[in-house]
Backbone as a ProteinNet text record, in pm:
[ID]
protein_1_A
[PRIMARY]
MCAYHKTSRARYPAIILPAMLIALTALLLLPSTGFSEALTLQDALQIALENSPSIRQARNSLESAEASLNAEEASLKSQFRFDLTPFSLVKDRTVDAFTQEWYTAETQSSAARFSVNQRLKWTDASLTLANNFDWSKTSSERENIGKFTRTTYRNSLSFGLSQPLFTYNRTRHTLRSLELSYENSRINYA
[TERTIARY]
-1514.4	-1421	-1504.8	-1508.6	-1556.3	-1661.5	-1733.4	-1807.4	-1750	-1679.7	-1612	-1534.8	-1475.8	-1388.9	-1485.7	-1642.5	-1711	-1759.4	-1728.1	-1818.8	-1712.8	-1566.2	-1504.5	-1470.6	-1547.8	-1484.8	-1580.6	-1665.3	-1781.5	-1779.8	-1723.6	-1674.1	-1567.1	-1458.5	-1341	-1346.4	-1423.1	-1501.5	-1605.8	-1620.7	-1762.8	-1637.3	-1521.5	-1458.3	-1309.9	-1264.1	-1184	-1273.3	-1295	-1402.4	-1422.6	-1478.5	-1497.7	-1390.8	-1269.2	-1155.5	-1096.6	-1111.6	-1008.6	-1078.8	-1201	-1258.3	-1231.2	-1239.2	-1163.8	-1048.2	-927.3	-767.5	-779.9	-872.4	-853	-884.6	-1012.1	-1071.3	-972.9	-923	-797.2	-735.1	-635.9	-514.9	-540.8	-698.5	-735.4	-742.1	-831.3	-858.5	-772.6	-681.9	-601	-447.1	-448.2	-257.8	-185.3	-123.5	39.3	161.9	230.2	296	475.9	516.5	662.1	663.3	523.7	470.4	483.1	418.1	330.8	336	334.8	362.7	216.2	177.7	106.8	123.5	76.1	132.4	55.6	84.8	-51.2	-23.8	-121.2	-167.3	-65.6	-5.6	150.2	217.6	260.3	343.6	296	171.2	180.6	174.4	140	126.5	279.9	367.1	532.3	574.4	529.4	585.3	500.5	405.6	314	414.3	479.2	487.1	651.5	727.1	873.5	849.2	730.3	728.3	620.4	579.5	456.2	594.6	578.1	652.6	588.4	490.7	463.9	576.6	527.4	638.9	742	838.8	959.6	1008.4	898.5	944.8	922.5	847	880.2	990.1	1005	1156.4	1276.3	1266.3	1393.3	1350	1243.5	1255	1284	1228.9	1312.9	1426.8	1477.7	1657.3	1753.5	1665.7	1756.5	1736.5	1580.1	1580.2	1742.6	1691.2	1778.8	1942.1	1989.8	2131.3	2164.7	2043.7	2043.5	2051.6	1958.7	1973.1	2090.7	2143.2	2294.3	2413	2465.1	2473.7	2538.1	2393	2399.5	2389	2363.2	2410.6	2605.2	2607.8	2767.4	2876.3	2737.7	2849.8	2847.6	2770.3	2804.4	2911.4	2939.9	3048.2	3197.8	3285.6	3437.2	3451.3	3574.8	3640.1	3802.9	3879.8	4025.3	4078.9	4183.4	4336.5	4436.1	4502	4656	4715.6	4836.7	4864.4	5098.1	5151.6	5296.1	5341.7	5447.2	5563.7	5674.4	5710.3	5829.8	5976.6	6034	6162.7	6137.5	6182.3	6195.9	6371.5	6430.1	6593.8	6608.2	6584	6673.4	6771.4	6836.5	7010	6962.7	7017.7	7023.1	7149.2	7223	7392	7365.1	7353.5	7364.2	7502.9	7490.8	7599.5	7544.6	7633.5	7668.1	7662.5	7530.9	7514.1	7672.3	7684.9	7826.4	7933.6	8047.9	8145.1	8115.1	8018.9	8006.2	8087.8	8085.2	8102.8	7997.2	8019.4	7900.9	7940.6	7824.5	7773.6	7692.4	7686.4	7532	7482.4	7342	7288.4	7180.1	7191.2	7113.9	6989	6892.3	6778.2	6717.9	6688.1	6632.9	6475.7	6433.6	6292.8	6132.4	6079	5992.2	5860.4	5735.7	5628.7	5492	5407.7	5277.7	5166.3	5053.1	4951.3	4847.6	4803.8	4632.3	4583.1	4474.4	4327.9	4218.8	4095.9	4014.6	3835	3760.1	3666.6	3514.3	3408.6	3279.2	3238.1	3140	2967.5	2874.6	2814.7	2720.7	2593	2480	2364.6	2268.3	2253	2230.8	2184.5	2344.8	2357.3	2442.1	2439.1	2506.7	2709	2736.5	2900.1	2977.3	3026.1	3202.7	3269.5	3286.6	3419	3570.1	3678.4	3811	3883.5	4006.9	4134	4239.4	4360.8	4428.7	4589.8	4689.5	4796.7	4879.6	4975	5130.9	5223.5	5318.2	5443.3	5516.9	5631.4	5772.4	5904.7	5980.9	6102.8	6143.3	6294.2	6389.5	6481.7	6636.7	6757.3	6840.4	6862.9	6950	7112.7	7182.1	7308	7354.4	7501.1	7535.7	7695.4	7731.5	7865.4	7989	7992.1	8101.7	8263.4	8290	8473.8	8459.2	8411.9	8412.3	8426.2	8282.9	8263.7	8240.9	8288.1	8235.3	8125.2	8096	7978.4	7897.9	7735.1	7640.5	7531.2	7530.1	7345.9	7229.2	7135	7025.6	6912.7	6922.9	6741	6615.5	6516.3	6409.7	6307.9	6205.2	6140.4	6015.5	5857.4	5757.1	5619.3	5578.8	5461.9	5338.6	5227	5121.2	4970	4888.7	4755.6	4633.5	4551.5	4482.9	4299.1	4252.2	4111.2	4048.7	3957.8	3842.2	3692.2	3645.7	3459.1	3438.9	3356	3329.7	3211.8	3068.6	2951.9	2902.2	2846.5	2726.9	2655	2605	2532.7	2398.8	2339.2	2184.5	2186.3	2257.8	2161.7	2174.7	2135.5	2124	1943.9	2019.7	1905.3	1928.7	1995.5	1949.7	2027.2	2083.6	2146.5	2063.9	1993	1931.2	1782.6	1755.4	1628.7	1619	1765.2	1785.3	1765.3	1840.7	1822.3	1701.9	1591.9	1498.2	1379.5	1394.2	1395	1390.1	1506.6	1542.9	1500.4	1506.6	1415.2	1265.8	1203.9	1062.3	1071.4	1127.3	1101.5	1156.4	1233.6	1279	1119.3	1068.6	993.5	882.7	815.5	727.5	775.6	875.1	913.5	902.8	934.4	873.8	776.9	657	523.8	490.9	540.7	432.7	495.8	649.6	661.3	572.3	574	486.8	368
-3785.9	-3743.8	-3797	-3957.9	-3994.7	-3828.8	-3785.4	-3736.5	-3604.6	-3555	-3436.5	-3525	-3617.3	-3699.8	-3686.2	-3753.2	-3754.6	-3665.3	-3515	-3401.1	-3348.4	-3326.1	-3324	-3387.2	-3489.4	-3637	-3540.7	-3505.5	-3457	-3356.3	-3221.2	-3104.2	-3104.4	-3208.2	-3217.5	-3254.5	-3385.5	-3355.7	-3251.9	-3239.5	-3115.3	-2990.8	-2951.4	-2827.5	-2881.7	-2976	-3045.3	-3037.5	-3146.1	-3112.8	-3019.7	-2904.2	-2803.4	-2748.2	-2746	-2660.7	-2771	-2891.3	-3001.1	-3053.5	-2952.2	-2938	-2804.2	-2694.8	-2537.8	-2588.7	-2647.1	-2705.2	-2721	-2842.7	-2911.2	-2884.3	-2762.1	-2652.9	-2600	-2540.7	-2402.4	-2473	-2617.6	-2634.7	-2688.1	-2716.8	-2783.8	-2609	-2550.5	-2440.9	-2318.6	-2317.5	-2196.8	-2255.1	-2201.4	-2245.8	-2230.2	-2396	-2351.1	-2339.3	-2302.5	-2183.1	-2251.4	-2260.2	-2332	-2482.1	-2584.1	-2722.8	-2739.3	-2656.8	-2726.1	-2525	-2563.9	-2489.6	-2440.1	-2346.1	-2360.8	-2432.7	-2522.1	-2587.5	-2558.2	-2533.8	-2538.5	-2672.5	-2646.5	-2811.1	-2855.7	-2785.6	-2854.4	-2870	-2824.3	-2811.5	-2994.8	-3011.3	-3135.3	-3247.5	-3217.1	-3365.7	-3383.5	-3268.4	-3322.1	-3395	-3329	-3420.1	-3594.9	-3606.2	-3744.2	-3794.7	-3748.3	-3817.6	-3934.6	-3811.7	-3827.6	-3908.6	-3952.8	-4074.9	-4186.9	-4136	-4264.6	-4375.9	-4563.1	-4646.5	-4664.9	-4726.4	-4726.2	-4686.2	-4529.1	-4414.1	-4485.3	-4492.9	-4507.5	-4620.4	-4744.9	-4854.3	-4868.1	-4788.4	-4792.6	-4693.9	-4615.3	-4563.4	-4601.5	-4701.8	-4814.5	-4875.9	-4940.7	-5071.1	-4972.9	-4878.4	-4744.9	-4788.4	-4720.3	-4753.9	-4901.2	-4953.5	-5065.4	-5186.7	-5118.3	-5183.1	-5113.2	-4949.5	-4849.5	-4889.1	-4919.9	-5018.3	-5150.8	-5191.2	-5342.5	-5307.8	-5261.9	-5211.8	-5175.9	-5085.3	-5012.4	-5111	-5212.6	-5246.1	-5421.2	-5416.7	-5566.9	-5452.2	-5355.8	-5287.3	-5265.9	-5204.3	-5250.6	-5341.2	-5437.8	-5585.7	-5575.8	-5589	-5575.8	-5478.8	-5410.4	-5336.2	-5392.6	-5357.6	-5396.1	-5430.5	-5520	-5495.1	-5479.4	-5447.4	-5442.8	-5498.9	-5584.5	-5643.6	-5624.8	-5548	-5551.9	-5607.1	-5740.7	-5809.6	-5795.5	-5735.1	-5749.8	-5835.8	-5835.1	-5935.5	-5864.4	-5743.5	-5646.3	-5674.3	-5827.5	-5861.5	-5950.7	-6078.4	-6222.4	-6304.9	-6309.5	-6401.3	-6486.1	-6622.5	-6742.2	-6782.3	-6850.8	-6914.2	-7032.4	-7114.4	-7230.3	-7310.8	-7411.5	-7466.8	-7609.1	-7654.5	-7751.9	-7840.7	-8002.8	-8050.4	-8148.1	-8090.9	-8111.8	-8279.6	-8400.3	-8489.1	-8594.1	-8537	-8560.4	-8577.3	-8372.1	-8366.6	-8415	-8415.1	-8418.3	-8346.8	-8180.1	-8030.1	-7967.9	-7913.9	-7805.6	-7695.6	-7613.7	-7490	-7396.1	-7260.2	-7212.3	-7125.2	-7158.5	-7086.3	-7014	-6880.1	-6764.8	-6690.6	-6701.2	-6659.5	-6483.9	-6418	-6313.5	-6299.8	-6246.2	-6301.9	-6104.8	-6081.8	-6020.8	-6061.2	-6009.9	-6110.3	-5944.7	-5939	-5840.2	-5872.8	-5880.3	-5944.3	-5812.4	-5745.3	-5700.3	-5753.4	-5775.9	-5816.1	-5749.2	-5801.8	-5664	-5818.4	-5859	-5936.1	-5870.6	-5891.2	-5774.6	-5937.6	-5938.8	-5984.9	-5944.8	-6042.1	-6040	-6048.2	-5952.4	-6003	-6061.6	-6102.8	-6163.7	-6311.7	-6333.9	-6517	-6558.1	-6430.7	-6507.5	-6541.7	-6520.5	-6558.5	-6463.6	-6481.6	-6312.3	-6335	-6253.1	-6268.2	-6152.7	-6252.5	-6217.6	-6231.6	-6060	-6007.5	-6027.3	-6099.3	-6120.4	-6082.5	-6042.2	-5954.9	-6002.4	-6099	-6167.1	-6101.7	-6036.8	-6043.7	-6066.9	-6127.9	-6181.7	-6127.1	-6147.9	-6160	-6177.2	-6231.9	-6352.4	-6311.2	-6367.7	-6345.7	-6490.5	-6562.2	-6709.2	-6641	-6683.2	-6702.3	-6813.7	-6862.4	-6984.5	-6980.9	-7046.7	-7006.2	-7211.7	-7275.2	-7362.3	-7346.7	-7435	-7442.1	-7463.9	-7551.2	-7573.1	-7482.3	-7491.6	-7439	-7235.8	-7246.1	-7022.8	-6993.2	-6869.5	-6774.6	-6820.8	-6819.6	-6860	-6775.4	-6711.3	-6603.7	-6584	-6609.8	-6599.7	-6542.3	-6420.9	-6327.3	-6373.9	-6388.6	-6439.2	-6305.3	-6239.5	-6197.9	-6275.9	-6283.6	-6375.9	-6261.2	-6211.1	-6179.3	-6273.6	-6263.7	-6358.6	-6259.5	-6294.2	-6207.4	-6367.6	-6318.5	-6431	-6354.6	-6436.8	-6427.7	-6568.4	-6512	-6652.8	-6564	-6692.3	-6724.6	-6790.6	-6794.3	-6891.8	-6860.5	-6982.2	-6987.1	-7093	-7013.2	-7122.2	-7243.9	-7345.1	-7362.8	-7387.1	-7359.9	-7406.1	-7309.2	-7165.5	-7092.3	-6934.2	-6968.6	-6872.3	-6768.1	-6648.5	-6562.9	-6520.5	-6577.9	-6518.3	-6390.5	-6385.2	-6206.2	-6094.7	-6136.5	-6038.7	-6050.5	-6202.3	-6192.6	-6127.4	-6146.5	-6092.2	-5929.4	-5879.2	-5750.9	-5674.3	-5758.9	-5674.6	-5709.8	-5826	-5860.3	-5712.3	-5696.4	-5556.9	-5426.1	-5402.6	-5309.9	-5289.3	-5375.6	-5433.5	-5386.6	-5451.3	-5399	-5266.8	-5170	-5123.2	-4978	-5033.2	-4940.5	-4979.9	-5093.2	-5132.5	-5036.4	-5041.2	-5007.8	-4802.9	-4750.6	-4634.7	-4584.1	-4713.1	-4643.1	-4670.6	-4790.1	-4803.9	-4681	-4615.5	-4464.9	-4345.5	-4348.8	-4230.1	-4223.5
29116.9	29032.6	28907.9	28886.9	28766.5	28724.1	28770.1	28767.7	28619.8	28702.6	28642.5	28517.6	28525.1	28408	28260.7	28316.3	28212	28156	28201	28168.3	28098.3	28117.8	28035.6	27904.7	27986.6	27749.8	27684.2	27709.6	27637.7	27555.2	27641.8	27592.5	27456.5	27503.1	27466	27312.8	27239	27136.6	27075.8	27122.7	27038.4	27069	27046.7	27055.2	26918.3	26976.9	26864.1	26707.4	26735.3	26587.4	26502.3	26503.3	26431	26433.1	26508.8	26466.1	26406.6	26385.2	26306.6	26172.9	26148.8	25978.3	25939.8	26050.6	26018.2	25889.4	25979.9	25924.4	25858.1	25840.5	25695	25577.5	25588	25531.2	25412	25543.7	25527.6	25416.7	25448.9	25406.3	25256.4	25223.1	25049.7	24998	25047.7	24989.2	24953.5	25034.4	25025.2	24960.6	24873.7	24774.2	24873.3	24849.2	24864.1	24811.5	24919.6	24896.9	24851.2	24753.6	24736.2	24713.6	24715.6	24704.7	24585.1	24489.3	24340.2	24278.6	24135	24072	23985.6	23929.1	23818.9	23693.5	23641.6	23522.9	23370.8	23241.9	23143.8	23099.3	22990.8	22917	22891.8	22771	22748.3	22878.9	22972.5	23043.4	23131	23188.4	23195.2	23117.8	22938.6	22887.4	22880.5	22869.9	22871.4	22973.1	23090.6	23226.6	23190.9	23175.9	23164.2	23017.6	22873.1	22825.3	22863.8	22929.7	22988	23085.1	23134.4	23309	23236.8	23136.1	23145.6	23089.8	23204.8	23158.3	23024.8	22933.7	22810.7	22714.4	22749.7	22619.9	22636.1	22827	22797.2	22746.5	22771.5	22719.4	22475.5	22457.4	22350	22283.6	22352.7	22328.8	22329.5	22461.9	22463.9	22352.2	22290.2	22208.9	22108.2	22010.5	21909.7	21939.2	22077.3	21998.8	21981.8	22073.7	22080.5	21935.5	21859.8	21705.2	21624.3	21651	21541.8	21543	21675.6	21701.5	21593.6	21658.8	21539.7	21434.9	21341.8	21269.1	21154	21263.2	21222.6	21240.5	21369.9	21355.7	21228.5	21191.3	21108.1	20938.6	20936.2	20838.9	20778	20921.1	20916.6	20912	20941.1	20957.4	20775	20718.6	20586.1	20479.8	20539.1	20473.6	20493.9	20371.4	20347.9	20448.7	20487.2	20602.9	20529.2	20604.1	20555.5	20659.4	20616.7	20728.8	20638	20747.5	20740.4	20833.9	20783.6	20921.8	20832.6	20943.2	20936.5	21035.5	20997.7	21068	21004.6	21129.1	21002.7	21045.1	21124.3	21118.8	21189.6	21122.9	21218.8	21170.1	21279.2	21243.6	21361.8	21248.4	21277.1	21262.8	21344.2	21352.4	21410.8	21284	21296.1	21353.5	21366.6	21440.9	21372.6	21244.2	21184.1	21172.1	21104.2	21115.6	20970.9	20899.5	20739.1	20745.6	20658.6	20687.7	20639.7	20488.9	20411.1	20484.3	20521.4	20598.1	20734.4	20812.5	20936.2	20991.7	20943.4	20996.7	21030	21170.8	21222	21066.7	21080.4	21018.2	21073	21070.3	21123.1	20969.7	20963.7	20911.3	20948.9	20906.6	20960.2	20837.4	20865.8	20824.2	20851.3	20822.1	20830.9	20713.2	20800	20692.7	20704.2	20661.9	20695.2	20548.7	20638.9	20541.8	20551.4	20489.5	20514.6	20493.5	20502	20429.7	20422.5	20304	20306.1	20291.4	20322.7	20279.5	20242.6	20201.9	20146.8	20192.2	20258.7	20301.5	20224.9	20163.4	20153.9	20152	20251.1	20273.8	20141.9	20122	20012.8	20038.3	20083.4	20142.8	20033	19943.1	19858.4	19866.8	19883.4	19837.5	20008.3	20123.2	20168.9	20176	20048.5	20021.4	20052.7	20059.8	20120.3	20060.7	19947.2	19876.4	19922	19899.2	19978.7	19867.4	19869.5	19768.9	19847.8	19870.2	19970.1	19878.5	19935	19857	20025.4	19934.3	20056.2	20005.3	20047.6	19997.7	20115.4	20082	20200.1	20110.1	20203.2	20225.9	20295.3	20231.9	20333.4	20288.3	20341.2	20334.7	20412.3	20335.1	20414.7	20347.2	20500.2	20447.4	20543.8	20480	20600.1	20533.4	20621.3	20591.2	20664.3	20538.3	20541.5	20524.2	20564.5	20527.8	20393.7	20362.1	20189.6	20146.5	20130.8	20030.5	20045.4	20185.9	20195.8	20212.3	20197.5	20275.3	20096.7	20149.6	20091.7	20112.9	20022.3	20039.8	19982.3	19974.9	19863.1	19951.7	19860.8	19864.1	19796.8	19843.5	19793	19811.3	19675.5	19744.4	19685.1	19715.3	19633.1	19708.4	19563.8	19651	19542.7	19627.2	19593.5	19593.7	19477.5	19507.8	19506.2	19576.3	19553.4	19553.6	19523.6	19581.5	19540.1	19691.2	19692.8	19696.9	19717.7	19744.1	19859.6	19928.9	19993.8	20030.7	19944	19937.5	20041	20152.4	20239.7	20190.5	20168.3	20088.5	20088.7	20251.7	20317.4	20388.9	20386.8	20427.3	20318.1	20237.5	20087.6	20168	20129.9	20199.9	20320.1	20357.4	20563.8	20557.8	20520	20539	20521.5	20440.6	20346.3	20450.9	20511.4	20577.7	20666.5	20778.4	20918.3	20847.5	20739	20747.2	20742	20649.1	20616.7	20735.4	20842.6	20990.7	21064.6	21078.8	21166.9	21079.1	20981.8	20880.1	20913.3	20951.6	21002.6	21152.3	21218.1	21373.4	21401.1	21322.3	21345.9	21299.4	21211.4	21139.2	21234.6	21280.6	21384.1	21520.7	21564.8	21713.2	21678.5	21588.9	21569.2	21533.6	21483.1	21490.5	21616.3	21734.8	21860.2	21930.3	21894	21940.9	21949.8	21811.6	21787.7	21807.6
[MASK]
++++++++++++++++++++++++++++++++++++++++++++++++++++++++++++++++++++++++++++++++++++++++++++++++++++++++++++++++++++++++++++++++++++++++++++++++++++++++++++++++++++++++++++++++++++++++++++++

């Protein structure tokens, strides 16, 4: 039985080895259908450019530099602000120090503020123009004097300059640095 087993083993590799070589050659030489497609050189280059890690990194760097530059330029634009207190009502019940009588005082008011702030890139300064408008109506009633009402309007216009002492040209330097970073990213991506 041992002799039969040895002879069958000797034939087994002799038959399988040529069959495996033929199957492997057929797989390599015959075109496979459905798993691949013929690509032109342009298509292959386009796929390589889209999937290249270094090109993706350069594209992301370009987008980041562009966003930073746009954000810094947007921060240099005029900033408008409008604050409004539509209505305020305050009622006080107070004792008069001279007559020792209680009286009620009522104050109605409204206020608005409009301001424009402009940063200056040459000196890092900030210019502010502000307009404040207030209205108030105060009324009180006392037994001896009667009813008292006073209405006031106040409008004030102010202009301010805020100049840091030791940061001269910081904004302009930051803007120039971002422009150069953006240009460098464009060169790396191209």
